[in-house]
C-alpha positions, 0 to 999 in steps of 0.5 A: 594631415602632416606628421613630422618623423623626428629621425635622421635615420632613413631606414627608420623613416622608411619603416615608419612610413610603410607601417603607418601609410594612410591616404590622408596622411603626409609624412615629413622627415628631418630633411623636408624641414629646414633649420630644425634644432639639434636634439641631444639624446641624453635621456636615461630610457628609450621613452625619454629620448623619443619624447625629447625628440618629438616634443622639440620638433613639434615645438619648433615647427607647430606640427604633430611630431613622432619621435622614435628611439630604439635599440637592442637589449641583450640578456647576457649583457644586462640589457646593453647596449640598450639606449647606446645601441647606435653608438655602442662601438663609439661612433654613431651609426657604425653598424659594422663596428657595433656588430663586431663589439657585440660579437666580441662581448658575447664570445663563448656565451651560450645565453643568446637571448635578446630583444629589440625595444622601441619607444615611440612618442607622439607630440601634439602642437598644443603640448599633449603627448603619448608614448607607446612601446614595442618589443620583439624577442629573439636570439643572436647568432654568432656571425652575421647573416643576411644583407638587408636591414640595418644595425644589428639585423644580421645577428637577430633571429626573431622568435618563431623564425629561423631567418635574421631580420637582415634575411627577411623581406622588408614587408615581413620584418615590418609585420613583426618588428619592435617598431611595428608593434609600437606603431600598431599600438599608436595607430588608434591614437593617430586615427582619433587625434589626427582625424 
């Protein structure tokens, strides 16, 4: 069974493949399928953006498609950067600039609570869809720590650990992350719908 992952973020694609791996399941990424439509993420929520991506690519290809939208929600910033996490500093995917802006916004603030939030939508070629969410709570450091991961991983320490996501081996991060929690909720659906 083929499942198209509606993401151009190679880190997300690798995490999804690792978490949902199954011998009878083939994962395709955007680079594997030519001439796909560009999907503008203009939804008001993670769920809206995830569904928009999954639905558009399922409609375009006739394949089952999985859309993911996720980001960091910071307590002291009323949930910002939220759906704007990847472009918080203005340029999409500029992790260093996003982290600098976040650290500046939190300078002197003792409320360091935050959560990574992931919404995943699964779209079927016949028009049906499902949406699941995953949350990972933690705290934000005042400086970057660790060289792994991507995005805000060098600042985020998940509850119950003393290491940032950027310090965790991928297998450990993938066992507790917001994306893991959403994908774990999706797994029973995949097993019944894609069987």
